[in-house]
N, CA, C, O and the ligand as a Tripos MOL2 file, in Angstrom:
@<TRIPOS>MOLECULE
protein
  309   307    78     0     0
PROTEIN
NO_CHARGES

@<TRIPOS>ATOM
      1 N           0.8360   -1.2160    0.0000 N.3       1 MET1
      2 CA          0.0000    0.0000    0.0000 C.3       1 MET1
      3 C           0.8630    1.2540    0.0000 C.2       1 MET1
      4 O           1.8770    1.3270    0.6930 O.2       1 MET1
      5 N           0.4520    2.2190   -0.7720 N.am      2 GLU2
      6 CA          1.1460    3.4880   -0.7730 C.3       2 GLU2
      7 C           0.7150    4.2920    0.4460 C.2       2 GLU2
      8 O          -0.4290    4.2110    0.8930 O.2       2 GLU2
      9 N           1.6360    5.0510    0.9580 N.am      3 HIS3
     10 CA          1.2900    5.8730    2.1130 C.3       3 HIS3
     11 C           0.7140    7.2120    1.6630 C.2       3 HIS3
     12 O           1.3110    7.9290    0.8600 O.2       3 HIS3
     13 N          -0.4340    7.5200    2.1900 N.am      4 ILE4
     14 CA         -1.0100    8.8320    1.9220 C.3       4 ILE4
     15 C          -1.3760    9.4650    3.2630 C.2       4 ILE4
     16 O          -1.9470    8.8100    4.1350 O.2       4 ILE4
     17 N          -1.0510   10.7060    3.4110 N.am      5 ASP5
     18 CA         -1.2960   11.3890    4.6670 C.3       5 ASP5
     19 C          -2.7600   11.7980    4.7620 C.2       5 ASP5
     20 O          -3.1400   12.9160    4.4140 O.2       5 ASP5
     21 N          -3.5660   10.8630    5.2420 N.am      6 THR6
     22 CA         -5.0100   11.1160    5.2610 C.3       6 THR6
     23 C          -5.3970   12.2230    6.2250 C.2       6 THR6
     24 O          -6.3330   12.9800    5.9660 O.2       6 THR6
     25 N          -4.6820   12.3170    7.3320 N.am      7 ASN7
     26 CA         -5.0140   13.3700    8.2820 C.3       7 ASN7
     27 C          -4.8030   14.7510    7.6770 C.2       7 ASN7
     28 O          -5.6600   15.6280    7.7840 O.2       7 ASN7
     29 N          -3.6670   14.9290    7.0470 N.am      8 ALA8
     30 CA         -3.3820   16.2050    6.4120 C.3       8 ALA8
     31 C          -4.4030   16.4800    5.3210 C.2       8 ALA8
     32 O          -4.8210   17.6180    5.1040 O.2       8 ALA8
     33 N          -4.7930   15.4140    4.6430 N.am      9 ARG9
     34 CA         -5.7240   15.5950    3.5490 C.3       9 ARG9
     35 C          -7.0910   16.0110    4.0670 C.2       9 ARG9
     36 O          -7.7190   16.9150    3.5160 O.2       9 ARG9
     37 N          -7.5510   15.3570    5.1200 N.am     10 LYS10
     38 CA         -8.8560   15.7150    5.6840 C.3      10 LYS10
     39 C          -8.8550   17.1520    6.2010 C.2      10 LYS10
     40 O          -9.8120   17.9010    6.0060 O.2      10 LYS10
     41 N          -7.7580   17.5150    6.8630 N.am     11 ARG11
     42 CA         -7.6540   18.8570    7.4040 C.3      11 ARG11
     43 C          -7.8150   19.9220    6.3270 C.2      11 ARG11
     44 O          -8.4420   20.9590    6.5440 O.2      11 ARG11
     45 N          -7.2420   19.6470    5.1740 N.am     12 THR12
     46 CA         -7.1440   20.6960    4.1700 C.3      12 THR12
     47 C          -8.1110   20.5300    3.0170 C.2      12 THR12
     48 O          -8.2680   21.4370    2.2000 O.2      12 THR12
     49 N          -8.7650   19.3730    2.9410 N.am     13 ALA13
     50 CA         -9.5780   19.0810    1.7690 C.3      13 ALA13
     51 C         -10.6950   20.0910    1.5830 C.2      13 ALA13
     52 O         -11.0840   20.3990    0.4570 O.2      13 ALA13
     53 N         -11.2130   20.6080    2.6950 N.am     14 SER14
     54 CA        -12.3270   21.5340    2.5740 C.3      14 SER14
     55 C         -11.8590   22.9380    2.2150 C.2      14 SER14
     56 O         -12.6330   23.7650    1.7340 O.2      14 SER14
     57 N         -10.5690   23.1910    2.4600 N.am     15 ARG15
     58 CA        -10.0250   24.4820    2.0620 C.3      15 ARG15
     59 C          -9.4980   24.3960    0.6390 C.2      15 ARG15
     60 O          -9.5400   23.3390    0.0100 O.2      15 ARG15
     61 N          -9.0090   25.5010    0.1490 N.am     16 SER16
     62 CA         -8.4750   25.4810   -1.2030 C.3      16 SER16
     63 C          -7.0380   24.9990   -1.1910 C.2      16 SER16
     64 O          -6.2450   25.3900   -0.3340 O.2      16 SER16
     65 N          -6.7140   24.1550   -2.1420 N.am     17 GLY17
     66 CA         -5.3220   23.7800   -2.3510 C.3      17 GLY17
     67 C          -4.7680   24.6300   -3.4650 C.2      17 GLY17
     68 O          -5.3610   25.6420   -3.8400 O.2      17 GLY17
     69 N          -3.6280   24.2200   -3.9950 N.am     18 CYS18
     70 CA         -3.1040   24.9070   -5.1660 C.3      18 CYS18
     71 C          -2.8270   23.8740   -6.2600 C.2      18 CYS18
     72 O          -2.5110   22.7230   -5.9620 O.2      18 CYS18
     73 N          -2.9440   24.2810   -7.5080 N.am     19 PRO19
     74 CA         -2.7350   23.3370   -8.6020 C.3      19 PRO19
     75 C          -1.3080   22.8010   -8.5920 C.2      19 PRO19
     76 O          -0.3600   23.5520   -8.3580 O.2      19 PRO19
     77 N          -1.1570   21.5160   -8.8440 N.am     20 CYS20
     78 CA          0.1600   20.8890   -8.8410 C.3      20 CYS20
     79 C           0.9600   21.3410  -10.0620 C.2      20 CYS20
     80 O           0.5650   21.0940  -11.2020 O.2      20 CYS20
     81 N           2.0820   22.0000   -9.8120 N.am     21 GLU21
     82 CA          2.8890   22.4990  -10.9280 C.3      21 GLU21
     83 C           3.4790   21.3590  -11.7470 C.2      21 GLU21
     84 O           3.5860   21.4440  -12.9700 O.2      21 GLU21
     85 N           3.8530   20.3090  -11.0620 N.am     22 PHE22
     86 CA          4.4360   19.1500  -11.7410 C.3      22 PHE22
     87 C           3.4380   18.5660  -12.7400 C.2      22 PHE22
     88 O           3.7720   18.3320  -13.9010 O.2      22 PHE22
     89 N           2.2220   18.3350  -12.2800 N.am     23 CYS23
     90 CA          1.2000   17.7660  -13.1650 C.3      23 CYS23
     91 C           0.8190   18.7630  -14.2550 C.2      23 CYS23
     92 O           0.5840   18.3880  -15.4030 O.2      23 CYS23
     93 N           0.7620   20.0220  -13.8790 N.am     24 GLN24
     94 CA          0.3900   21.0650  -14.8260 C.3      24 GLN24
     95 C           1.3430   21.0680  -16.0230 C.2      24 GLN24
     96 O           0.9260   21.2350  -17.1700 O.2      24 GLN24
     97 N           2.6180   20.8800  -15.7310 N.am     25 GLN25
     98 CA          3.6170   20.9170  -16.7950 C.3      25 GLN25
     99 C           3.6390   19.6430  -17.6180 C.2      25 GLN25
    100 O           3.8540   19.6860  -18.8300 O.2      25 GLN25
    101 N           3.4180   18.5060  -16.9650 N.am     26 LEU26
    102 CA          3.6740   17.2300  -17.6390 C.3      26 LEU26
    103 C           2.4230   16.5250  -18.1390 C.2      26 LEU26
    104 O           2.5080   15.6480  -18.9990 O.2      26 LEU26
    105 N           1.2590   16.8990  -17.6100 N.am     27 ASP27
    106 CA          0.0500   16.1740  -17.9900 C.3      27 ASP27
    107 C          -0.7760   16.9700  -18.9920 C.2      27 ASP27
    108 O          -1.3450   18.0050  -18.6460 O.2      27 ASP27
    109 N          -0.8440   16.4920  -20.2360 N.am     28 PRO28
    110 CA         -1.6560   17.1800  -21.2490 C.3      28 PRO28
    111 C          -3.1400   17.1600  -20.8840 C.2      28 PRO28
    112 O          -3.9190   17.9900  -21.3520 O.2      28 PRO28
    113 N          -3.5160   16.1890  -20.0340 N.am     29 GLN29
    114 CA         -4.9240   16.0600  -19.6390 C.3      29 GLN29
    115 C          -5.2470   16.9130  -18.4100 C.2      29 GLN29
    116 O          -6.3740   16.8910  -17.9140 O.2      29 GLN29
    117 N          -4.2730   17.6510  -17.9300 N.am     30 PHE30
    118 CA         -4.4520   18.3480  -16.6560 C.3      30 PHE30
    119 C          -5.6970   19.2350  -16.6080 C.2      30 PHE30
    120 O          -6.4370   19.1790  -15.6250 O.2      30 PHE30
    121 N          -5.9530   20.0470  -17.6290 N.am     31 PRO31
    122 CA         -7.1420   20.9140  -17.5760 C.3      31 PRO31
    123 C          -8.4510   20.1300  -17.5740 C.2      31 PRO31
    124 O          -9.4900   20.6470  -17.1640 O.2      31 PRO31
    125 N          -8.3960   18.8760  -18.0330 N.am     32 GLY32
    126 CA         -9.5970   18.0520  -18.0620 C.3      32 GLY32
    127 C          -9.8790   17.3320  -16.7610 C.2      32 GLY32
    128 O         -10.9240   16.7000  -16.6050 O.2      32 GLY32
    129 N          -8.9410   17.4290  -15.8210 N.am     33 ARG33
    130 CA         -9.1730   16.7780  -14.5360 C.3      33 ARG33
    131 C         -10.2610   17.4850  -13.7510 C.2      33 ARG33
    132 O         -10.5500   18.6630  -13.9630 O.2      33 ARG33
    133 N         -10.8600   16.7240  -12.8310 N.am     34 LYS34
    134 CA        -11.7360   17.3830  -11.8690 C.3      34 LYS34
    135 C         -10.8960   18.3520  -11.0380 C.2      34 LYS34
    136 O          -9.7370   18.0630  -10.7410 O.2      34 LYS34
    137 N         -11.4560   19.4800  -10.6670 N.am     35 PRO35
    138 CA        -10.6900   20.4880   -9.9150 C.3      35 PRO35
    139 C          -9.9730   19.9110   -8.6980 C.2      35 PRO35
    140 O          -8.8280   20.2690   -8.4260 O.2      35 PRO35
    141 N         -10.6330   19.0290   -7.9750 N.am     36 MET36
    142 CA        -10.0060   18.4550   -6.7890 C.3      36 MET36
    143 C          -8.7920   17.5970   -7.1450 C.2      36 MET36
    144 O          -7.8560   17.4760   -6.3550 O.2      36 MET36
    145 N          -8.8160   17.0070   -8.3350 N.am     37 ASP37
    146 CA         -7.7160   16.1420   -8.7520 C.3      37 ASP37
    147 C          -6.5050   16.9440   -9.2130 C.2      37 ASP37
    148 O          -5.4280   16.3830   -9.4140 O.2      37 ASP37
    149 N          -6.6750   18.2410   -9.3790 N.am     38 GLN38
    150 CA         -5.5610   19.0990   -9.7860 C.3      38 GLN38
    151 C          -4.7890   19.6500   -8.5920 C.2      38 GLN38
    152 O          -3.6570   20.1150   -8.7250 O.2      38 GLN38
    153 N          -5.4230   19.5880   -7.4260 N.am     39 LEU39
    154 CA         -4.8740   20.3340   -6.2960 C.3      39 LEU39
    155 C          -3.9430   19.5210   -5.4140 C.2      39 LEU39
    156 O          -4.1280   18.3200   -5.2210 O.2      39 LEU39
    157 N          -2.9370   20.2060   -4.8820 N.am     40 VAL40
    158 CA         -2.0860   19.6510   -3.8460 C.3      40 VAL40
    159 C          -2.2400   20.5070   -2.5940 C.2      40 VAL40
    160 O          -2.7430   21.6290   -2.6450 O.2      40 VAL40
    161 N          -1.8000   19.9560   -1.4800 N.am     41 LEU41
    162 CA         -1.8700   20.6870   -0.2260 C.3      41 LEU41
    163 C          -1.0270   21.9520   -0.3090 C.2      41 LEU41
    164 O           0.0740   21.9310   -0.8590 O.2      41 LEU41
    165 N          -1.5310   23.0390    0.2270 N.am     42 PRO42
    166 CA         -0.7230   24.2640    0.2720 C.3      42 PRO42
    167 C           0.4760   24.0520    1.1940 C.2      42 PRO42
    168 O           0.4270   23.2340    2.1120 O.2      42 PRO42
    169 N           1.5280   24.7800    0.9470 N.am     43 ASN43
    170 CA          2.7340   24.7100    1.7760 C.3      43 ASN43
    171 C           3.3950   23.3460    1.7450 C.2      43 ASN43
    172 O           4.1400   23.0000    2.6620 O.2      43 ASN43
    173 N           3.1410   22.5850    0.7310 N.am     44 ARG44
    174 CA          3.8190   21.3020    0.5680 C.3      44 ARG44
    175 C           4.5140   21.3050   -0.7780 C.2      44 ARG44
    176 O           4.1100   22.0230   -1.6930 O.2      44 ARG44
    177 N           5.5700   20.4940   -0.8990 N.am     45 LYS45
    178 CA          6.1510   20.2740   -2.2060 C.3      45 LYS45
    179 C           5.1160   19.6110   -3.0900 C.2      45 LYS45
    180 O           4.2470   18.8830   -2.6090 O.2      45 LYS45
    181 N           5.2120   19.8620   -4.3660 N.am     46 HIS46
    182 CA          4.2240   19.2980   -5.2750 C.3      46 HIS46
    183 C           4.5860   17.8560   -5.6200 C.2      46 HIS46
    184 O           5.0720   17.5590   -6.7110 O.2      46 HIS46
    185 N           4.3370   16.9820   -4.6660 N.am     47 THR47
    186 CA          4.6080   15.5600   -4.8300 C.3      47 THR47
    187 C           3.2890   14.8060   -4.9380 C.2      47 THR47
    188 O           2.2150   15.3590   -4.6990 O.2      47 THR47
    189 N           3.3930   13.5430   -5.3010 N.am     48 ALA48
    190 CA          2.1910   12.7230   -5.4160 C.3      48 ALA48
    191 C           1.4260   12.6990   -4.0950 C.2      48 ALA48
    192 O           0.2000   12.8070   -4.0750 O.2      48 ALA48
    193 N           2.1630   12.5560   -2.9930 N.am     49 ALA49
    194 CA          1.5310   12.4230   -1.6820 C.3      49 ALA49
    195 C           0.8230   13.7000   -1.2470 C.2      49 ALA49
    196 O          -0.0170   13.6650   -0.3470 O.2      49 ALA49
    197 N           1.1490   14.8120   -1.8670 N.am     50 ALA50
    198 CA          0.5300   16.0750   -1.4950 C.3      50 ALA50
    199 C          -0.8300   16.2590   -2.1630 C.2      50 ALA50
    200 O          -1.5740   17.1750   -1.8090 O.2      50 ALA50
    201 N          -1.1550   15.4120   -3.1080 N.am     51 HIS51
    202 CA         -2.4390   15.5490   -3.7960 C.3      51 HIS51
    203 C          -3.6020   15.3040   -2.8500 C.2      51 HIS51
    204 O          -3.5040   14.5090   -1.9150 O.2      51 HIS51
    205 N          -4.6890   15.9890   -3.1030 N.am     52 LEU52
    206 CA         -5.8480   15.9040   -2.2230 C.3      52 LEU52
    207 C          -6.6980   14.6770   -2.5010 C.2      52 LEU52
    208 O          -7.4520   14.2420   -1.6310 O.2      52 LEU52
    209 N          -6.5920   14.1180   -3.6820 N.am     53 THR53
    210 CA         -7.4440   12.9930   -4.0420 C.3      53 THR53
    211 C          -6.6110   11.7900   -4.4870 C.2      53 THR53
    212 O          -5.4640   11.9280   -4.9150 O.2      53 THR53
    213 N          -7.2130   10.6220   -4.3760 N.am     54 GLU54
    214 CA         -6.5570    9.3970   -4.8260 C.3      54 GLU54
    215 C          -6.2310    9.4960   -6.3090 C.2      54 GLU54
    216 O          -5.1490    9.1040   -6.7440 O.2      54 GLU54
    217 N          -7.1620   10.0160   -7.0690 N.am     55 ASP55
    218 CA         -6.9840   10.0840   -8.5030 C.3      55 ASP55
    219 C          -5.8330   11.0100   -8.8690 C.2      55 ASP55
    220 O          -5.0270   10.7060   -9.7490 O.2      55 ASP55
    221 N          -5.7720   12.1380   -8.1840 N.am     56 GLY56
    222 CA         -4.6750   13.0630   -8.4170 C.3      56 GLY56
    223 C          -3.3370   12.4350   -8.0630 C.2      56 GLY56
    224 O          -2.3350   12.6240   -8.7520 O.2      56 GLY56
    225 N          -3.3500   11.6870   -6.9720 N.am     57 TYR57
    226 CA         -2.1460   10.9990   -6.5220 C.3      57 TYR57
    227 C          -1.6720   10.0130   -7.5810 C.2      57 TYR57
    228 O          -0.4980    9.9990   -7.9510 O.2      57 TYR57
    229 N          -2.5970    9.1900   -8.0630 N.am     58 VAL58
    230 CA         -2.2480    8.1620   -9.0450 C.3      58 VAL58
    231 C          -1.7390    8.8020  -10.3320 C.2      58 VAL58
    232 O          -0.7420    8.3510  -10.8970 O.2      58 VAL58
    233 N          -2.4080    9.8360  -10.7910 N.am     59 ARG59
    234 CA         -1.9780   10.4960  -12.0370 C.3      59 ARG59
    235 C          -0.5890   11.0880  -11.8930 C.2      59 ARG59
    236 O           0.2250   11.0170  -12.8140 O.2      59 ARG59
    237 N          -0.3230   11.6700  -10.7400 N.am     60 HIS60
    238 CA          0.9940   12.2370  -10.4920 C.3      60 HIS60
    239 C           2.0560   11.1350  -10.5370 C.2      60 HIS60
    240 O           3.1160   11.3160  -11.1360 O.2      60 HIS60
    241 N           1.7730   10.0010   -9.9060 N.am     61 ARG61
    242 CA          2.7070    8.8760   -9.8970 C.3      61 ARG61
    243 C           2.9680    8.3760  -11.3170 C.2      61 ARG61
    244 O           4.1050    8.0800  -11.6840 O.2      61 ARG61
    245 N           1.9080    8.2880  -12.1000 N.am     62 VAL62
    246 CA          2.0460    7.8300  -13.4840 C.3      62 VAL62
    247 C           2.9560    8.7730  -14.2650 C.2      62 VAL62
    248 O           3.7950    8.3290  -15.0480 O.2      62 VAL62
    249 N           2.7860   10.0640  -14.0480 N.am     63 LEU63
    250 CA          3.6330   11.0430  -14.7280 C.3      63 LEU63
    251 C           5.0890   10.8950  -14.3110 C.2      63 LEU63
    252 O           5.9990   10.9690  -15.1380 O.2      63 LEU63
    253 N           5.2950   10.6830  -13.0080 N.am     64 GLU64
    254 CA          6.6550   10.4950  -12.5060 C.3      64 GLU64
    255 C           7.3140    9.2880  -13.1520 C.2      64 GLU64
    256 O           8.4610    9.3480  -13.5950 O.2      64 GLU64
    257 N           6.5640    8.1890  -13.1990 N.am     65 LEU65
    258 CA          7.1080    6.9560  -13.7600 C.3      65 LEU65
    259 C           7.3760    7.1140  -15.2490 C.2      65 LEU65
    260 O           8.3960    6.6450  -15.7550 O.2      65 LEU65
    261 N           6.4720    7.7660  -15.9410 N.am     66 ALA66
    262 CA          6.6430    7.9650  -17.3770 C.3      66 ALA66
    263 C           7.8870    8.8000  -17.6430 C.2      66 ALA66
    264 O           8.6310    8.5510  -18.5910 O.2      66 ALA66
    265 N           8.0970    9.7940  -16.7900 N.am     67 ARG67
    266 CA          9.2630   10.6400  -16.9690 C.3      67 ARG67
    267 C          10.5410    9.8590  -16.6730 C.2      67 ARG67
    268 O          11.5650   10.0500  -17.3290 O.2      67 ARG67
    269 N          10.4660    8.9750  -15.6760 N.am     68 MET68
    270 CA         11.6190    8.1700  -15.3010 C.3      68 MET68
    271 C          12.0570    7.2480  -16.4380 C.2      68 MET68
    272 O          13.2460    7.1480  -16.7420 O.2      68 MET68
    273 N          11.0960    6.5820  -17.0570 N.am     69 VAL69
    274 CA         11.4620    5.6230  -18.1010 C.3      69 VAL69
    275 C          11.8390    6.3060  -19.3970 C.2      69 VAL69
    276 O          12.4810    5.6980  -20.2540 O.2      69 VAL69
    277 N          11.4470    7.5780  -19.5570 N.am     70 SER70
    278 CA         11.7740    8.2770  -20.7930 C.3      70 SER70
    279 C          13.1760    8.8700  -20.7530 C.2      70 SER70
    280 O          13.6590    9.4030  -21.7520 O.2      70 SER70
    281 N          13.8240    8.7780  -19.6020 N.am     71 ARG71
    282 CA         15.1830    9.2900  -19.4700 C.3      71 ARG71
    283 C          16.1510    8.1620  -19.1720 C.2      71 ARG71
    284 O          15.7970    7.2190  -18.4650 O.2      71 ARG71
    285 N          17.3530    8.2370  -19.6910 N.am     72 PRO72
    286 CA         18.3650    7.2500  -19.3130 C.3      72 PRO72
    287 C          18.6810    7.3910  -17.8330 C.2      72 PRO72
    288 O          18.5990    8.4930  -17.2890 O.2      72 PRO72
    289 N          19.0420    6.2950  -17.1700 N.am     73 PRO73
    290 CA         19.3390    6.3560  -15.7340 C.3      73 PRO73
    291 C          20.5050    7.2990  -15.4390 C.2      73 PRO73
    292 O          21.4540    7.3990  -16.2170 O.2      73 PRO73
    293 N          20.4160    7.9740  -14.3210 N.am     74 GLY74
    294 CA         21.5350    8.7940  -13.8980 C.3      74 GLY74
    295 C          21.4800   10.2250  -14.3640 C.2      74 GLY74
    296 O          22.3320   11.0260  -13.9800 O.2      74 GLY74
    297 N          20.5000   10.5740  -15.1830 N.am     75 THR75
    298 CA         20.4470   11.9460  -15.6950 C.3      75 THR75
    299 C          19.3330   12.7480  -15.0580 C.2      75 THR75
    300 O          19.1280   13.9070  -15.4210 O.2      75 THR75
    301 N          18.6020   12.1600  -14.1110 N.am     76 ALA76
    302 CA         17.5220   12.8840  -13.4650 C.3      76 ALA76
    303 C          18.0800   14.1040  -12.7540 C.2      76 ALA76
    304 O          19.0050   13.9990  -11.9490 O.2      76 ALA76
    305 N          17.5170   15.2510  -13.0560 N.am     77 ALA77
    306 CA         18.0270   16.4890  -12.4710 C.3      77 ALA77
    307 C          17.4380   16.6960  -11.0980 C.2      77 ALA77
    308 O          17.7460   17.6880  -10.4370 O.2      77 ALA77
    309 ZN          0.7560   16.3720   -9.2100 Zn       78 ZN78
@<TRIPOS>BOND
     1     1     2 1
     2     2     3 1
     3     3     4 2
     4     3     5 am
     5     5     6 1
     6     6     7 1
     7     7     8 2
     8     7     9 am
     9     9    10 1
    10    10    11 1
    11    11    12 2
    12    11    13 am
    13    13    14 1
    14    14    15 1
    15    15    16 2
    16    15    17 am
    17    17    18 1
    18    18    19 1
    19    19    20 2
    20    19    21 am
    21    21    22 1
    22    22    23 1
    23    23    24 2
    24    23    25 am
    25    25    26 1
    26    26    27 1
    27    27    28 2
    28    27    29 am
    29    29    30 1
    30    30    31 1
    31    31    32 2
    32    31    33 am
    33    33    34 1
    34    34    35 1
    35    35    36 2
    36    35    37 am
    37    37    38 1
    38    38    39 1
    39    39    40 2
    40    39    41 am
    41    41    42 1
    42    42    43 1
    43    43    44 2
    44    43    45 am
    45    45    46 1
    46    46    47 1
    47    47    48 2
    48    47    49 am
    49    49    50 1
    50    50    51 1
    51    51    52 2
    52    51    53 am
    53    53    54 1
    54    54    55 1
    55    55    56 2
    56    55    57 am
    57    57    58 1
    58    58    59 1
    59    59    60 2
    60    59    61 am
    61    61    62 1
    62    62    63 1
    63    63    64 2
    64    63    65 am
    65    65    66 1
    66    66    67 1
    67    67    68 2
    68    67    69 am
    69    69    70 1
    70    70    71 1
    71    71    72 2
    72    71    73 am
    73    73    74 1
    74    74    75 1
    75    75    76 2
    76    75    77 am
    77    77    78 1
    78    78    79 1
    79    79    80 2
    80    79    81 am
    81    81    82 1
    82    82    83 1
    83    83    84 2
    84    83    85 am
    85    85    86 1
    86    86    87 1
    87    87    88 2
    88    87    89 am
    89    89    90 1
    90    90    91 1
    91    91    92 2
    92    91    93 am
    93    93    94 1
    94    94    95 1
    95    95    96 2
    96    95    97 am
    97    97    98 1
    98    98    99 1
    99    99   100 2
   100    99   101 am
   101   101   102 1
   102   102   103 1
   103   103   104 2
   104   103   105 am
   105   105   106 1
   106   106   107 1
   107   107   108 2
   108   107   109 am
   109   109   110 1
   110   110   111 1
   111   111   112 2
   112   111   113 am
   113   113   114 1
   114   114   115 1
   115   115   116 2
   116   115   117 am
   117   117   118 1
   118   118   119 1
   119   119   120 2
   120   119   121 am
   121   121   122 1
   122   122   123 1
   123   123   124 2
   124   123   125 am
   125   125   126 1
   126   126   127 1
   127   127   128 2
   128   127   129 am
   129   129   130 1
   130   130   131 1
   131   131   132 2
   132   131   133 am
   133   133   134 1
   134   134   135 1
   135   135   136 2
   136   135   137 am
   137   137   138 1
   138   138   139 1
   139   139   140 2
   140   139   141 am
   141   141   142 1
   142   142   143 1
   143   143   144 2
   144   143   145 am
   145   145   146 1
   146   146   147 1
   147   147   148 2
   148   147   149 am
   149   149   150 1
   150   150   151 1
   151   151   152 2
   152   151   153 am
   153   153   154 1
   154   154   155 1
   155   155   156 2
   156   155   157 am
   157   157   158 1
   158   158   159 1
   159   159   160 2
   160   159   161 am
   161   161   162 1
   162   162   163 1
   163   163   164 2
   164   163   165 am
   165   165   166 1
   166   166   167 1
   167   167   168 2
   168   167   169 am
   169   169   170 1
   170   170   171 1
   171   171   172 2
   172   171   173 am
   173   173   174 1
   174   174   175 1
   175   175   176 2
   176   175   177 am
   177   177   178 1
   178   178   179 1
   179   179   180 2
   180   179   181 am
   181   181   182 1
   182   182   183 1
   183   183   184 2
   184   183   185 am
   185   185   186 1
   186   186   187 1
   187   187   188 2
   188   187   189 am
   189   189   190 1
   190   190   191 1
   191   191   192 2
   192   191   193 am
   193   193   194 1
   194   194   195 1
   195   195   196 2
   196   195   197 am
   197   197   198 1
   198   198   199 1
   199   199   200 2
   200   199   201 am
   201   201   202 1
   202   202   203 1
   203   203   204 2
   204   203   205 am
   205   205   206 1
   206   206   207 1
   207   207   208 2
   208   207   209 am
   209   209   210 1
   210   210   211 1
   211   211   212 2
   212   211   213 am
   213   213   214 1
   214   214   215 1
   215   215   216 2
   216   215   217 am
   217   217   218 1
   218   218   219 1
   219   219   220 2
   220   219   221 am
   221   221   222 1
   222   222   223 1
   223   223   224 2
   224   223   225 am
   225   225   226 1
   226   226   227 1
   227   227   228 2
   228   227   229 am
   229   229   230 1
   230   230   231 1
   231   231   232 2
   232   231   233 am
   233   233   234 1
   234   234   235 1
   235   235   236 2
   236   235   237 am
   237   237   238 1
   238   238   239 1
   239   239   240 2
   240   239   241 am
   241   241   242 1
   242   242   243 1
   243   243   244 2
   244   243   245 am
   245   245   246 1
   246   246   247 1
   247   247   248 2
   248   247   249 am
   249   249   250 1
   250   250   251 1
   251   251   252 2
   252   251   253 am
   253   253   254 1
   254   254   255 1
   255   255   256 2
   256   255   257 am
   257   257   258 1
   258   258   259 1
   259   259   260 2
   260   259   261 am
   261   261   262 1
   262   262   263 1
   263   263   264 2
   264   263   265 am
   265   265   266 1
   266   266   267 1
   267   267   268 2
   268   267   269 am
   269   269   270 1
   270   270   271 1
   271   271   272 2
   272   271   273 am
   273   273   274 1
   274   274   275 1
   275   275   276 2
   276   275   277 am
   277   277   278 1
   278   278   279 1
   279   279   280 2
   280   279   281 am
   281   281   282 1
   282   282   283 1
   283   283   284 2
   284   283   285 am
   285   285   286 1
   286   286   287 1
   287   287   288 2
   288   287   289 am
   289   289   290 1
   290   290   291 1
   291   291   292 2
   292   291   293 am
   293   293   294 1
   294   294   295 1
   295   295   296 2
   296   295   297 am
   297   297   298 1
   298   298   299 1
   299   299   300 2
   300   299   301 am
   301   301   302 1
   302   302   303 1
   303   303   304 2
   304   303   305 am
   305   305   306 1
   306   306   307 1
   307   307   308 2
@<TRIPOS>SUBSTRUCTURE
     1 MET1         2 RESIDUE 1 A MET
     2 GLU2         6 RESIDUE 1 A GLU
     3 HIS3        10 RESIDUE 1 A HIS
     4 ILE4        14 RESIDUE 1 A ILE
     5 ASP5        18 RESIDUE 1 A ASP
     6 THR6        22 RESIDUE 1 A THR
     7 ASN7        26 RESIDUE 1 A ASN
     8 ALA8        30 RESIDUE 1 A ALA
     9 ARG9        34 RESIDUE 1 A ARG
    10 LYS10       38 RESIDUE 1 A LYS
    11 ARG11       42 RESIDUE 1 A ARG
    12 THR12       46 RESIDUE 1 A THR
    13 ALA13       50 RESIDUE 1 A ALA
    14 SER14       54 RESIDUE 1 A SER
    15 ARG15       58 RESIDUE 1 A ARG
    16 SER16       62 RESIDUE 1 A SER
    17 GLY17       66 RESIDUE 1 A GLY
    18 CYS18       70 RESIDUE 1 A CYS
    19 PRO19       74 RESIDUE 1 A PRO
    20 CYS20       78 RESIDUE 1 A CYS
    21 GLU21       82 RESIDUE 1 A GLU
    22 PHE22       86 RESIDUE 1 A PHE
    23 CYS23       90 RESIDUE 1 A CYS
    24 GLN24       94 RESIDUE 1 A GLN
    25 GLN25       98 RESIDUE 1 A GLN
    26 LEU26      102 RESIDUE 1 A LEU
    27 ASP27      106 RESIDUE 1 A ASP
    28 PRO28      110 RESIDUE 1 A PRO
    29 GLN29      114 RESIDUE 1 A GLN
    30 PHE30      118 RESIDUE 1 A PHE
    31 PRO31      122 RESIDUE 1 A PRO
    32 GLY32      126 RESIDUE 1 A GLY
    33 ARG33      130 RESIDUE 1 A ARG
    34 LYS34      134 RESIDUE 1 A LYS
    35 PRO35      138 RESIDUE 1 A PRO
    36 MET36      142 RESIDUE 1 A MET
    37 ASP37      146 RESIDUE 1 A ASP
    38 GLN38      150 RESIDUE 1 A GLN
    39 LEU39      154 RESIDUE 1 A LEU
    40 VAL40      158 RESIDUE 1 A VAL
    41 LEU41      162 RESIDUE 1 A LEU
    42 PRO42      166 RESIDUE 1 A PRO
    43 ASN43      170 RESIDUE 1 A ASN
    44 ARG44      174 RESIDUE 1 A ARG
    45 LYS45      178 RESIDUE 1 A LYS
    46 HIS46      182 RESIDUE 1 A HIS
    47 THR47      186 RESIDUE 1 A THR
    48 ALA48      190 RESIDUE 1 A ALA
    49 ALA49      194 RESIDUE 1 A ALA
    50 ALA50      198 RESIDUE 1 A ALA
    51 HIS51      202 RESIDUE 1 A HIS
    52 LEU52      206 RESIDUE 1 A LEU
    53 THR53      210 RESIDUE 1 A THR
    54 GLU54      214 RESIDUE 1 A GLU
    55 ASP55      218 RESIDUE 1 A ASP
    56 GLY56      222 RESIDUE 1 A GLY
    57 TYR57      226 RESIDUE 1 A TYR
    58 VAL58      230 RESIDUE 1 A VAL
    59 ARG59      234 RESIDUE 1 A ARG
    60 HIS60      238 RESIDUE 1 A HIS
    61 ARG61      242 RESIDUE 1 A ARG
    62 VAL62      246 RESIDUE 1 A VAL
    63 LEU63      250 RESIDUE 1 A LEU
    64 GLU64      254 RESIDUE 1 A GLU
    65 LEU65      258 RESIDUE 1 A LEU
    66 ALA66      262 RESIDUE 1 A ALA
    67 ARG67      266 RESIDUE 1 A ARG
    68 MET68      270 RESIDUE 1 A MET
    69 VAL69      274 RESIDUE 1 A VAL
    70 SER70      278 RESIDUE 1 A SER
    71 ARG71      282 RESIDUE 1 A ARG
    72 PRO72      286 RESIDUE 1 A PRO
    73 PRO73      290 RESIDUE 1 A PRO
    74 GLY74      294 RESIDUE 1 A GLY
    75 THR75      298 RESIDUE 1 A THR
    76 ALA76      302 RESIDUE 1 A ALA
    77 ALA77      306 RESIDUE 1 A ALA
    78 ZN78       309 GROUP 0 **** ****
């Protein structure tokens, strides 16, 4: 099981998050996502775990993996 910070998510889910910059840049489908699936917790790095929804989390992970396999090992900046 992947770890997701459910407490942090519950605390902030009702407030506004901010759109994930990582997903915004890498996901062509980003504007088509549900608004909640675009958001990450405020004051957090834009990581998969910071996403407010399961779907957002999964999409972020998929983007990360896709980026990983599209680059030769050792060149990740
Ligand atoms: Zn993201």
